[in-house]
NUZAMAR-987640 format. One record per residue (C-alpha): chain; x, y, z; residue number from 1. Coordinates in nm, 3 decimals, decimal comma, padded with zeros to 5 digits. Example, Ala and Ser with C-alpha at 12.3 -4.5 7.8 and 13.67 -1.06 7.14 Angstrom:
<koltis>
<kolti><fivo>A</fivo><c1>01,230</c1><c2>-00,450</c2><c3>00,780</c3><zaza>1</zaza></kolti>
<kolti><fivo>A</fivo><c1>01,367</c1><c2>-00,106</c2><c3>00,714</c3><zaza>2</zaza></kolti>
</koltis>
This chain:
<koltis>
<kolti><fivo>A</fivo><c1>-01,362</c1><c2>02,520</c2><c3>-02,337</c3><zaza>1</zaza></kolti>
<kolti><fivo>A</fivo><c1>-01,095</c1><c2>02,599</c2><c3>-02,066</c3><zaza>2</zaza></kolti>
<kolti><fivo>A</fivo><c1>-01,366</c1><c2>02,590</c2><c3>-01,791</c3><zaza>3</zaza></kolti>
<kolti><fivo>A</fivo><c1>-01,473</c1><c2>02,244</c2><c3>-01,924</c3><zaza>4</zaza></kolti>
<kolti><fivo>A</fivo><c1>-01,113</c1><c2>02,125</c2><c3>-01,918</c3><zaza>5</zaza></kolti>
<kolti><fivo>A</fivo><c1>-01,054</c1><c2>02,215</c2><c3>-01,556</c3><zaza>6</zaza></kolti>
<kolti><fivo>A</fivo><c1>-01,396</c1><c2>02,064</c2><c3>-01,445</c3><zaza>7</zaza></kolti>
<kolti><fivo>A</fivo><c1>-01,301</c1><c2>01,738</c2><c3>-01,628</c3><zaza>8</zaza></kolti>
<kolti><fivo>A</fivo><c1>-00,954</c1><c2>01,737</c2><c3>-01,462</c3><zaza>9</zaza></kolti>
<kolti><fivo>A</fivo><c1>-01,101</c1><c2>01,787</c2><c3>-01,126</c3><zaza>10</zaza></kolti>
<kolti><fivo>A</fivo><c1>-01,365</c1><c2>01,514</c2><c3>-01,173</c3><zaza>11</zaza></kolti>
<kolti><fivo>A</fivo><c1>-01,086</c1><c2>01,286</c2><c3>-01,295</c3><zaza>12</zaza></kolti>
<kolti><fivo>A</fivo><c1>-00,854</c1><c2>01,331</c2><c3>-01,006</c3><zaza>13</zaza></kolti>
<kolti><fivo>A</fivo><c1>-01,127</c1><c2>01,333</c2><c3>-00,727</c3><zaza>14</zaza></kolti>
<kolti><fivo>A</fivo><c1>-01,186</c1><c2>00,956</c2><c3>-00,705</c3><zaza>15</zaza></kolti>
<kolti><fivo>A</fivo><c1>-00,801</c1><c2>00,888</c2><c3>-00,710</c3><zaza>16</zaza></kolti>
<kolti><fivo>A</fivo><c1>-00,755</c1><c2>01,144</c2><c3>-00,430</c3><zaza>17</zaza></kolti>
<kolti><fivo>A</fivo><c1>-01,047</c1><c2>00,998</c2><c3>-00,231</c3><zaza>18</zaza></kolti>
<kolti><fivo>A</fivo><c1>-00,931</c1><c2>00,642</c2><c3>-00,275</c3><zaza>19</zaza></kolti>
<kolti><fivo>A</fivo><c1>-00,582</c1><c2>00,750</c2><c3>-00,175</c3><zaza>20</zaza></kolti>
<kolti><fivo>A</fivo><c1>-00,709</c1><c2>00,921</c2><c3>00,148</c3><zaza>21</zaza></kolti>
<kolti><fivo>A</fivo><c1>-00,917</c1><c2>00,626</c2><c3>00,236</c3><zaza>22</zaza></kolti>
<kolti><fivo>A</fivo><c1>-00,611</c1><c2>00,405</c2><c3>00,184</c3><zaza>23</zaza></kolti>
<kolti><fivo>A</fivo><c1>-00,406</c1><c2>00,635</c2><c3>00,403</c3><zaza>24</zaza></kolti>
<kolti><fivo>A</fivo><c1>-00,653</c1><c2>00,634</c2><c3>00,673</c3><zaza>25</zaza></kolti>
<kolti><fivo>A</fivo><c1>-00,702</c1><c2>00,254</c2><c3>00,682</c3><zaza>26</zaza></kolti>
<kolti><fivo>A</fivo><c1>-00,320</c1><c2>00,199</c2><c3>00,692</c3><zaza>27</zaza></kolti>
<kolti><fivo>A</fivo><c1>-00,278</c1><c2>00,455</c2><c3>00,976</c3><zaza>28</zaza></kolti>
<kolti><fivo>A</fivo><c1>-00,556</c1><c2>00,288</c2><c3>01,164</c3><zaza>29</zaza></kolti>
<kolti><fivo>A</fivo><c1>-00,386</c1><c2>-00,057</c2><c3>01,127</c3><zaza>30</zaza></kolti>
<kolti><fivo>A</fivo><c1>-00,039</c1><c2>00,070</c2><c3>01,220</c3><zaza>31</zaza></kolti>
<kolti><fivo>A</fivo><c1>-00,175</c1><c2>00,250</c2><c3>01,527</c3><zaza>32</zaza></kolti>
<kolti><fivo>A</fivo><c1>-00,368</c1><c2>-00,056</c2><c3>01,632</c3><zaza>33</zaza></kolti>
<kolti><fivo>A</fivo><c1>-00,057</c1><c2>-00,264</c2><c3>01,594</c3><zaza>34</zaza></kolti>
<kolti><fivo>A</fivo><c1>00,151</c1><c2>-00,033</c2><c3>01,796</c3><zaza>35</zaza></kolti>
<kolti><fivo>A</fivo><c1>-00,105</c1><c2>-00,018</c2><c3>02,080</c3><zaza>36</zaza></kolti>
<kolti><fivo>A</fivo><c1>-00,134</c1><c2>-00,396</c2><c3>02,076</c3><zaza>37</zaza></kolti>
<kolti><fivo>A</fivo><c1>00,246</c1><c2>-00,454</c2><c3>02,092</c3><zaza>38</zaza></kolti>
<kolti><fivo>A</fivo><c1>00,255</c1><c2>-00,209</c2><c3>02,384</c3><zaza>39</zaza></kolti>
<kolti><fivo>A</fivo><c1>-00,013</c1><c2>-00,398</c2><c3>02,559</c3><zaza>40</zaza></kolti>
<kolti><fivo>A</fivo><c1>00,166</c1><c2>-00,737</c2><c3>02,499</c3><zaza>41</zaza></kolti>
<kolti><fivo>A</fivo><c1>00,492</c1><c2>-00,584</c2><c3>02,630</c3><zaza>42</zaza></kolti>
<kolti><fivo>A</fivo><c1>00,324</c1><c2>-00,474</c2><c3>02,945</c3><zaza>43</zaza></kolti>
<kolti><fivo>A</fivo><c1>00,166</c1><c2>-00,809</c2><c3>03,000</c3><zaza>44</zaza></kolti>
<kolti><fivo>A</fivo><c1>00,489</c1><c2>-00,988</c2><c3>02,929</c3><zaza>45</zaza></kolti>
<kolti><fivo>A</fivo><c1>00,670</c1><c2>-00,769</c2><c3>03,172</c3><zaza>46</zaza></kolti>
<kolti><fivo>A</fivo><c1>00,413</c1><c2>-00,841</c2><c3>03,440</c3><zaza>47</zaza></kolti>
<kolti><fivo>A</fivo><c1>00,437</c1><c2>-01,209</c2><c3>03,384</c3><zaza>48</zaza></kolti>
<kolti><fivo>A</fivo><c1>00,815</c1><c2>-01,194</c2><c3>03,393</c3><zaza>49</zaza></kolti>
<kolti><fivo>A</fivo><c1>00,792</c1><c2>-01,020</c2><c3>03,732</c3><zaza>50</zaza></kolti>
<kolti><fivo>A</fivo><c1>00,554</c1><c2>-01,285</c2><c3>03,866</c3><zaza>51</zaza></kolti>
<kolti><fivo>A</fivo><c1>00,788</c1><c2>-01,552</c2><c3>03,751</c3><zaza>52</zaza></kolti>
<kolti><fivo>A</fivo><c1>01,094</c1><c2>-01,389</c2><c3>03,899</c3><zaza>53</zaza></kolti>
<kolti><fivo>A</fivo><c1>00,899</c1><c2>-01,340</c2><c3>04,234</c3><zaza>54</zaza></kolti>
<kolti><fivo>A</fivo><c1>00,808</c1><c2>-01,715</c2><c3>04,244</c3><zaza>55</zaza></kolti>
<kolti><fivo>A</fivo><c1>01,164</c1><c2>-01,820</c2><c3>04,167</c3><zaza>56</zaza></kolti>
<kolti><fivo>A</fivo><c1>01,298</c1><c2>-01,601</c2><c3>04,432</c3><zaza>57</zaza></kolti>
<kolti><fivo>A</fivo><c1>01,054</c1><c2>-01,745</c2><c3>04,690</c3><zaza>58</zaza></kolti>
<kolti><fivo>A</fivo><c1>01,209</c1><c2>-02,097</c2><c3>04,636</c3><zaza>59</zaza></kolti>
</koltis>
């Protein structure tokens, strides 16, 4: 009976843990992608500001 209890407990917790891990991985991937995208936009914006500053100094 004890063995059956622990098996039932494991089978009951397995889907919850699996869904939690999938959720964590998806959130991690979204946050990582957002961080990289913001870094790329900041680099592009800095380049554009430098171009604008160079054009304005030529005048």
